[in-house]
C-alpha positions as CSV (number, residue, x, y, z in Angstrom):
1,M,39.1,-14.6,77.1
2,L,35.7,-13.1,76.1
3,T,32.7,-14.2,78.1
4,L,29.4,-15.0,76.4
5,N,27.9,-11.8,77.8
6,Q,30.8,-9.7,76.5
7,A,30.5,-11.3,73.0
8,T,26.8,-10.6,72.9
9,S,27.3,-7.0,74.0
10,E,30.0,-6.3,71.4
11,T,27.8,-8.0,68.7
12,R,24.9,-5.7,69.5
13,V,27.2,-2.6,69.4
14,A,28.5,-3.7,66.0
15,F,24.9,-4.2,64.6
16,K,23.9,-0.9,66.0
17,W,26.7,1.0,64.3
18,S,26.2,-0.9,61.1
19,G,22.6,0.2,61.1
20,V,23.5,3.8,61.8
21,I,26.1,3.8,58.9
22,F,23.6,2.2,56.5
23,L,20.9,4.8,57.4
24,V,23.5,7.6,56.9
25,L,24.4,6.2,53.5
26,V,20.7,6.0,52.5
27,L,20.2,9.5,53.7
28,I,23.1,10.8,51.7
29,F,21.9,9.0,48.6
30,L,18.4,10.5,48.9
31,I,19.8,14.0,49.5
32,F,21.9,13.6,46.4
33,K,19.0,12.4,44.2
34,I,16.7,15.1,45.5
35,G,19.4,17.7,45.0
36,T,20.0,16.5,41.4
37,A,16.2,16.5,40.6
38,L,15.8,20.0,42.1
39,K,18.8,21.3,40.2
40,Q,17.4,19.9,37.0
41,T,14.0,21.5,37.7
42,L,15.4,24.9,38.6
43,F,18.3,24.9,36.1
44,P,17.4,22.3,33.4
45,T,20.1,21.1,31.0
46,P,19.5,22.8,27.7
47,P,18.8,20.4,24.8
48,A,21.6,19.8,22.3
49,P,21.4,22.2,19.4
50,P,20.1,21.0,16.1
51,T,22.8,19.3,14.0
52,F,21.8,20.5,10.5
53,S,24.0,17.6,9.2
54,F,22.4,17.5,5.8
55,G,22.8,21.3,5.2
56,K,19.9,23.1,3.5
57,L,17.0,20.8,2.6
58,P,15.0,21.0,-0.6
59,S,11.4,22.2,-0.5
60,I,8.6,19.6,-0.5
61,E,7.2,18.9,-4.0
62,F,3.5,18.6,-3.3
63,P,1.0,17.7,-6.2
64,N,-1.7,20.2,-7.2
65,N,-4.2,21.0,-4.6
66,V,-7.4,18.9,-4.8
67,S,-9.4,22.2,-4.7
68,D,-8.5,25.7,-5.9
69,K,-11.1,27.4,-3.7
70,N,-10.0,30.2,-1.3
71,F,-10.9,28.8,2.1
72,N,-11.7,30.6,5.3
73,Y,-10.4,28.9,8.4
74,S,-11.5,28.8,12.0
75,L,-10.1,26.8,14.9
76,D,-12.4,24.3,16.5
77,T,-10.1,21.9,18.3
78,V,-11.1,20.1,21.5
79,T,-9.0,22.6,23.5
80,G,-9.9,25.6,21.4
81,T,-6.2,26.2,20.9
82,L,-3.3,25.0,18.7
83,P,-1.0,22.3,20.1
84,T,2.6,23.1,21.2
85,F,5.0,21.6,18.8
86,Q,8.5,20.6,19.8
87,D,11.1,23.1,18.6
88,R,13.1,20.6,16.5
89,I,12.6,17.3,14.7
90,N,14.6,14.5,13.2
91,V,14.9,14.6,9.4
92,Y,15.7,11.2,7.9
93,K,17.5,10.5,4.7
94,M,15.8,8.2,2.2
95,T,17.7,5.1,1.1
96,P,19.0,5.8,-2.5
97,I,18.1,3.4,-5.3
98,S,21.1,1.7,-6.8
99,P,21.3,0.2,-10.3
100,D,21.3,-3.6,-10.2
101,L,22.6,-5.7,-13.0
102,L,20.2,-8.4,-12.0
103,A,17.2,-6.1,-11.7
104,L,15.5,-7.2,-14.9
105,K,15.9,-10.9,-14.0
106,K,14.4,-10.3,-10.6
107,A,11.5,-8.3,-12.0
108,I,10.7,-11.1,-14.5
109,S,10.7,-13.6,-11.7
110,N,8.4,-11.4,-9.6
111,V,5.9,-10.8,-12.3
112,N,5.9,-14.4,-13.4
113,S,5.0,-15.3,-9.8
114,V,1.6,-13.5,-10.2
115,G,0.8,-14.9,-13.7
116,F,2.6,-12.6,-16.1
117,T,4.4,-15.1,-18.3
118,N,4.6,-13.2,-21.6
119,P,7.9,-11.6,-22.6
120,E,8.6,-8.1,-21.3
121,L,8.3,-5.0,-23.4
122,P,11.0,-2.3,-22.7
123,I,9.5,1.2,-22.3
124,S,12.8,2.8,-21.3
125,A,16.1,1.7,-19.7
126,K,14.4,1.1,-16.4
127,I,10.7,0.8,-17.2
128,Y,9.3,-2.5,-18.5
129,Q,5.8,-3.7,-19.2
130,W,4.2,-7.2,-19.2
131,N,0.8,-8.1,-20.5
132,D,-1.5,-11.0,-19.6
133,N,-4.0,-12.5,-22.0
134,G,-6.3,-13.7,-19.1
135,P,-10.0,-12.7,-18.6
136,L,-9.1,-9.3,-17.1
137,N,-6.5,-8.4,-19.8
138,R,-4.1,-7.4,-17.1
139,S,-1.0,-5.2,-17.7
140,I,1.8,-4.4,-15.3
141,T,4.4,-1.6,-15.7
142,M,7.4,-1.6,-13.4
143,D,10.5,0.4,-12.6
144,I,12.9,-2.5,-12.3
145,F,15.3,-0.6,-10.1
146,S,12.9,0.8,-7.5
147,T,10.4,-2.1,-8.1
148,N,7.5,0.4,-7.9
149,F,4.8,-0.8,-10.3
150,A,1.3,-0.2,-11.6
151,L,-1.1,-3.0,-12.5
152,S,-4.2,-2.3,-14.6
153,S,-7.0,-4.4,-16.0
154,T,-10.4,-4.3,-17.7
155,F,-12.1,-5.5,-14.4
156,I,-14.7,-2.7,-14.4
157,S,-16.5,-4.2,-17.5
158,D,-16.0,-7.9,-16.5
159,P,-19.4,-9.6,-15.9
160,I,-18.0,-11.9,-13.2
161,V,-16.6,-8.9,-11.3
162,Q,-19.8,-7.0,-11.7
163,S,-21.9,-9.9,-10.4
164,A,-19.6,-10.0,-7.3
165,I,-19.0,-13.8,-7.4
166,N,-16.7,-14.8,-4.6
167,F,-16.5,-11.2,-3.5
168,P,-14.5,-11.1,-0.2
169,D,-15.2,-9.4,3.1
170,E,-12.8,-6.6,4.1
171,T,-10.5,-8.9,6.2
172,T,-10.1,-11.3,3.3
173,A,-9.5,-8.5,0.9
174,I,-6.6,-7.3,3.1
175,T,-5.2,-10.8,3.2
176,T,-5.6,-11.2,-0.6
177,A,-3.8,-7.9,-1.3
178,Q,-1.0,-8.6,1.2
179,N,-0.4,-12.1,-0.2
180,F,-0.3,-10.7,-3.8
181,L,2.4,-8.1,-2.8
182,S,4.3,-10.7,-0.8
183,T,4.3,-13.1,-3.7
184,M,5.9,-10.3,-5.8
185,S,8.4,-9.6,-3.1
186,S,6.8,-6.1,-2.8
187,F,5.7,-6.1,0.8
188,P,8.5,-4.2,2.7
189,D,9.4,-4.7,6.3
190,D,8.4,-1.2,7.2
191,I,4.7,-1.7,6.3
192,D,2.5,-1.8,9.4
193,S,-0.2,-4.4,8.6
194,T,-2.4,-3.1,11.4
195,K,-2.7,0.2,9.7
196,A,-4.3,-1.2,6.5
197,K,-7.5,0.5,5.5
198,T,-10.3,-0.5,3.2
199,L,-12.7,1.5,0.9
200,L,-15.8,0.0,-0.6
201,F,-16.9,0.7,-4.2
202,S,-19.8,-0.3,-6.5
203,I,-19.7,-0.4,-10.2
204,N,-22.2,1.9,-11.9
205,N,-22.1,2.5,-15.7
206,N,-18.5,1.3,-15.8
207,T,-17.4,3.8,-13.2
208,L,-16.6,3.3,-9.5
209,A,-18.9,4.9,-6.9
210,T,-18.5,4.9,-3.1
211,A,-20.5,2.1,-1.5
212,T,-21.8,1.9,2.1
213,S,-21.4,-1.9,2.8
214,V,-19.9,-5.0,1.5
215,S,-23.3,-6.3,0.4
216,N,-23.7,-3.6,-2.3
217,S,-20.0,-3.5,-3.3
218,Q,-18.1,-5.1,-6.1
219,V,-14.6,-3.6,-5.4
220,I,-12.6,-3.2,-2.2
221,E,-9.6,-0.9,-2.2
222,V,-6.9,-1.8,0.3
223,D,-4.4,0.8,1.4
224,F,-1.1,0.0,3.1
225,F,0.8,2.4,5.3
226,Q,4.4,2.5,6.6
227,K,5.2,2.3,10.3
228,D,5.3,5.4,12.4
229,I,8.7,7.2,12.7
230,D,9.5,8.6,16.1
231,N,5.9,8.0,17.1
232,L,4.7,10.2,14.2
233,P,2.5,8.9,11.4
234,I,3.5,9.0,7.7
235,Y,1.1,10.8,5.4
236,Y,0.9,10.6,1.6
237,P,-0.4,13.0,-1.1
238,K,-4.1,11.8,-0.8
239,A,-4.2,12.0,3.0
240,V,-6.5,9.0,4.0
241,N,-5.1,7.0,1.1
242,S,-1.6,5.6,0.6
243,T,0.7,5.4,-2.4
244,M,0.5,1.6,-1.9
245,N,-3.0,0.5,-2.7
246,V,-4.7,-2.6,-4.2
247,L,-8.1,-3.1,-5.7
248,V,-9.6,-6.6,-4.9
249,V,-12.6,-8.0,-6.7
250,G,-14.5,-11.2,-7.0
251,G,-13.5,-14.0,-9.4
252,K,-14.6,-17.2,-10.9
253,D,-12.9,-19.3,-8.2
254,Q,-11.7,-16.9,-5.6
255,P,-11.1,-13.1,-5.0
256,Q,-8.5,-11.6,-7.3
257,V,-6.4,-8.5,-7.6
258,A,-7.6,-6.2,-10.4
259,Q,-5.5,-3.1,-9.9
260,V,-2.4,-2.0,-8.0
261,N,-0.6,1.3,-7.6
262,F,2.6,0.6,-5.6
263,S,5.0,3.4,-4.9
264,H,7.3,2.9,-1.9
265,Q,10.3,4.7,-0.6
266,T,12.6,3.3,2.1
267,I,13.6,5.4,5.0
268,S,17.2,5.0,6.2
269,N,18.5,5.2,9.8
270,Q,20.5,8.4,9.0
271,S,19.0,11.4,10.6
272,A,19.8,15.0,11.5
273,T,17.9,17.5,13.7
274,Y,16.4,20.7,12.3
275,P,14.3,23.5,13.9
276,I,10.7,23.6,12.9
277,K,7.9,26.2,12.8
278,T,5.4,26.6,15.6
279,A,1.8,25.4,15.1
280,Q,0.8,29.0,15.0
281,D,3.3,29.8,12.2
282,A,2.0,26.8,10.3
283,Y,-1.6,27.8,10.8
284,N,-0.8,31.4,9.6
285,L,0.7,29.9,6.4
286,L,-2.4,27.8,5.9
287,K,-4.6,30.9,6.2
288,Q,-2.4,32.7,3.7
289,G,-3.0,29.9,1.1
290,Q,0.5,28.4,1.5
291,G,-0.7,24.9,2.5
292,Y,-1.2,21.9,0.3
293,I,-4.9,20.8,0.2
294,A,-4.7,17.0,0.2
295,S,-8.3,16.1,0.5
296,Y,-11.8,17.7,0.7
297,F,-15.2,16.3,-0.2
298,G,-17.3,19.3,0.9
299,S,-18.6,22.4,-1.0
300,S,-18.3,25.2,1.6
301,T,-15.3,27.5,1.7
302,D,-15.6,27.8,5.4
303,I,-13.4,25.2,7.1
304,S,-13.4,24.4,10.8
305,I,-10.0,22.9,11.8
306,K,-10.8,20.0,14.3
307,N,-7.3,18.6,14.7
308,V,-3.7,19.7,14.2
309,F,-0.7,17.3,14.6
310,L,2.8,16.5,13.5
311,A,3.5,13.9,10.8
312,Y,6.0,13.0,8.1
313,Y,5.4,13.2,4.4
314,I,6.2,10.8,1.5
315,G,5.1,11.7,-2.0
316,D,4.7,9.9,-5.3
317,K,7.9,11.4,-6.6
318,K,11.3,10.3,-5.5
319,Q,12.6,12.4,-2.5
320,D,15.9,12.4,-0.7
321,Y,14.5,13.1,2.7
322,L,11.6,12.3,5.0
323,F,9.9,15.7,5.5
324,P,8.1,16.8,8.6
325,I,4.7,18.5,8.1
326,A,1.8,19.9,10.1
327,V,-1.4,18.2,9.3
328,F,-4.7,20.2,9.6
329,E,-7.8,18.1,9.7
330,G,-11.4,19.3,9.3
331,D,-14.9,18.1,8.4
332,N,-15.9,16.5,5.0
333,G,-12.6,14.8,4.6
334,F,-10.5,18.0,4.7
335,F,-6.8,17.5,5.1
336,A,-4.1,20.1,4.5
337,Y,-0.3,19.9,4.9
338,V,2.1,22.7,5.8
339,P,5.9,22.1,5.6
340,L,7.6,22.6,8.9
341,I,11.4,23.0,8.4
342,T,12.2,26.7,9.1
343,D,12.8,28.8,6.0
344,V,16.4,29.5,6.7
345,W,17.1,25.8,6.3
346,T,15.0,25.2,3.2
347,S,16.2,25.9,-0.3
348,N,13.6,27.7,-2.5
């Protein structure tokens, strides 16, 4: 029979060996983790090759350049160098537009919700127009399948608009624009409300001129932007502007929407990886005049490039894929885009 001293001694021995075994296991685990990390550092696992799942991609259809000048470029980034782009990127398929037998009925309901109650006027098999006999003589034209639309009016000559009665501040203008689109079921889930931008305008001789503050403005433009994809922003043909914009003005009782240009394309979850050009290759193409000049308000032909970054591009025209671009930014509102998919995977 074990005595108390013997039991205590054996218990101590058991605890001692348990501790030794535990420390050995911890040491083995740490050696394994360190070895794995060292192996990955010295012999990193190569990334999976691009998938090319969509085959050759079409070229980007950019609009005409905003300027036909021959620019001379110099690099003036914070680092004095070009960034290092990743060697491949996800290309996403756009969601195709499918005909809908109820499309016209839905379109009528949507335009009725914002005051267009007159009968529709067919322009083509998919384009319809509605007119409003109200004070601004509004007119709306819609593609009933894509639901993209344009709203116009005679706001620029309206005395109430010109007098800025009930003219909103910028925050209220954003809310007014968003509520209008939501009422028309035209505020998609992929819009990032926090990215909304405003531009101020005054009305001079029935034309819009850039204004410096709300106090001397009669029109606020609100631009909406889609959410980032893979942490990269989406850019549109006019760089700082979107293809989804709303003009908000004053009104007799409250602010009102006077003009809308709404063109939206939905990005699917289907993607494939493709190799892309380096920042240096893209810069060389820009210097050779092969970039798209999206914006420029200056007069000089000497452009200092202040910033270079990756982005995705969505244009006004229907496109089948979300295209990667290099964006070159300079002074005086200069923005230029260069397509990034390598030439061997682009159809000319």
